N, C-alpha and C positions, 0 to 999 in steps of 0.2 A: 609776800612780793619780792624778797630774797633769792627765793628759788627760782622763780620765772626769770628774773636779771641775770642770774647767773647762766642759765640754761640758754637764754637768747643771745647773751654776750659771748658765749663761747661758740655758737653757730655763726654769728654776725662777724666775729673778729676772722674766721677763716675766709669768709668771702671778702671782707674788707681788705685783707692783706692781700690777695690774689688781683682785687680790683686794683690795688695802689701799684702793684708791680706792675701791671697791665698799663696804667695810666703811665707810669713814668718811662716805660718802655716805648711808648709812643707820643713822647714828649715833642711839642710843636707840630704834631701833625694836624692839619686843617680838619675840622668838624669832629676832633676826637671826642669832644665832650658829649656830642650829639648820639654818635656810636655807643659809648660807655652808658649814657643815661637810658638808651633805646637797649642795649643789653640787659641793664639791671631791671627795666620794664617787662621783658619778655620773660628774664628769668621768674620774676615775682609771680606772673600770670601763670608760666609753666610750674612754678610750686604749689598753687592752690589747685591747679588741674591734678597734679601727681597726689597732694593730700586728699583730694576728693576720691580719687580713685586707688589709695595706698591699699585697701582690702584686696581689690582684684589684681594689682600688681603682686603684693605678697602670695598670693594664691597661684601663681603662673609658676610654671617648671618645678611642679611638686613642692612647691611652699619657699622657693628659692628665689623667686621674682624681685624681691627688694633687693637683695644682694648683687644679682646680676644686673638689675638697673642701674645701682651705684655703679659697679664695676664699668660699663657700657660707658656713663656719662665722663668719667674720669679718663678711660683709655680715649676716648673723644677729644676732651682736653688736651691730653698728652700730645696727640696727632697734631691738633692746631697749633699748640706752642712750639713742639717741634719744626714744624714748617717755616714757622715765622723766624726761630733762631737760626735756622739754615739760610733764610733768605737775608735776614740782617748781617750775617757774616760774610755774605757775598758782597753786600753795598754798606757795610758800616762805614767804610773810610771815607766815600763821597758823601756820605749824610754828614759826618763829623766835621768835613771841609765846609760843607754848605748848608748849616744849622738854618739859615735864613730861609733856605727854599726846601727845608725837609718835606713840606706838604706836597709841593709839585714832585720830588724825589720819590715819595711813597706812593704816588698816583700810579706809577708804574707797575708796582707791587701791591695794586689795593687789594688782591685777594687774601695777600697775606694780613694786612690790616684787618679785614673783614674776618677772617679765621682767627684771629688773636683776640679781638674783641667780643667773637662769639663765645671765647672762654669765659667772660664776664657773665654771660647769659646762663652759661653752665654752673657757674660756681654758686650763682643767687638761686638757680634751680634746686640744686642739690642741699644747699645749706638752708634754703627756704622752706622747702618742702618738708624737713626736719623740724624746724621752728613751728610751722603750722601744727603739725601732728603733735608736739610737745605740749603746744599752748590748748589745742583742742583737748588733751587727755588732762590737763589740769583744769581747764573750765569744767569738764564733767565731774572733777573731783571736788568741784564746790568752792575754788577759789573766787573771791568776787570782782566785780569789774574793776574796781579802783585798784586793787591789788594787781590785776593782770596789766592794766594801763601802765602803771607806774614800772613794774618790773619790765615790760618790753620798751618802754622809754629808756630807761637806765641801761639796759641791755645793750640796745642798739646805739644809744649815744656813746658809751663805754667803746664798743666795737670799731665805730666810725672813727672816733678821735685816735685810737691806734692806729688804723689804717692810714689816716691823714699825717700823722707822726713820721711813719715808714716811709712815704711820697714825698714829704718835704726834706727828709732826711736824704733821699735818692738824689734830689733834685741839686744837692749841695756838691755832688761829686764834679770834679772838673770836666769839662767837656769831652777833653780829649780820653777820658777813661771812661765816659759816660756809657755808650753803647757797650763796651766790653762788660761794664759791672753789670748791667741790665740783663746781657744776654746770659752771662753767668748765673744770675738769680732766676732767670727763666728756665734754665737747664737743670738746677737743682729743683725748682718748683715741678717740673715736669716728672724727674725722678721719684721725687715724692709722691706725686698724684699716681705713677705707675706702680709703686710699693702698695699705696693704699687699695687699688684697683686688685692686685693680687690677694690683699687681705681678703677682701669681699667675695672673689672666687673660689678663697680656700673656705670661707664660710659656708659658701654655695657647695661645697664638695666637687668642684670642677678642677682643682688643680691638687696636687700633692703637696704635703707640706714642707718636706726636705728638710725636717727639724722643725718641731713644734714650737719651741721657744728658745732660741741660740742664746740669748741671755735675759736678764732681768735687771734694769737701771730704773726702776720705779722708786726705788727707795732713793735714789738721787734726784731723779726728775720724772714724774709721772705724766701719763700722756693726758690727763684731765686738767694739769696746773697750766698757769698762764703761759709761764715760760716754755711748757712741753707743749702746748697747743700752736704757740707760735713758731717754735723750731719745726714742729711737724708740717707746718705749711712752707717755711721758708727753705728747709733742707730735708724734709721727710724723715725726721726724727720719728722713732718708735721705741718705747721703752722694753718691749718685749717681742721683737720680731720673729716671724718663722724665716726658715730658709727661702723659701720661695719668693717672699718680698726683698730679700737682699738679691736675688738672682734678677728680679724686674728691676730693682734699682739700678744695679750694676749694668744690665744690658741696655738700659735708657740712657744712662750716664756714657757709656761707650760709643753707642750710636750716635748721639748727638756731639758730643766732643770729636768723632771720627769725621761726621759730616761738617762740623764746622771749619775744620782744618782743611778740607777738601774744596769745601766751597770759599775759602778766603783765599785759595791759590788764584794767582792771575791767570787768566786764560792764555793758552799759548798763541803765540801770533801767527796767522796765516804766513804762507810762503811769499806770497806777492807783498803783503804789507811790510814784513821783516826785510826783502829787498828794498822797496823803496824808502825805508828807514834808513838803511845802510848807505844808500846811495845820497840821500839828502845830508848825511853826517860827513861825506867824503867831499862834497861840493864846496869851493871856497866860499 
């Protein structure tokens, strides 16, 4: 049972942290709970299908199908998060001023909300499929039903509790800083997912390593530890990254930060509007 609990906990934790950040970033949005629950349900259904077809997926692309599938899921999530971050950078000031009407404000950018909540489905899909495969292999190894059920309950419970702890911690951020803080977390999350996608593409021999292992900090904080797993989700920590991972991480950070700065700039006033404003100011 402890082995099952640990494996389930590690996978559930990653999905739970991503879901928590998404929920915090969509604070106050109408029907958010329905979207999130739907995303989790779709992710679980997809995870079962992926697990059932894991053998066929793995045989694709000369045996690299699983790595390519994981990389595709991660890059899709990066694109969706990036789109939402840029949208929020353009509208965060208005949302912060009118928090009571966030649901109406976000309605104009409903495609952004839909894309971000699709990240929930992708996170649950990737982690859920791994959990199903782990549990299937352990069941075939002879573990009893009681041990399997107990391990699942402990693992899921622990991961969800840590996810809730992050969520309620984010809600304590003062409202004037809230959207900036959640946007920053989403940017780091996207950069970390891009780095993980690069690792899968490297494993599939689709990218050059640019340095197999730039450093090894596993003696201080291993990827498999609770802190390492948490930081891996939140900021993209990797104890022994390849050079290509840093390229993907840095490129994603620069693109999103540059896009956020550009999106946050006020739109230039048109000539007619500027003239009317000057006339209104000069009138007694």
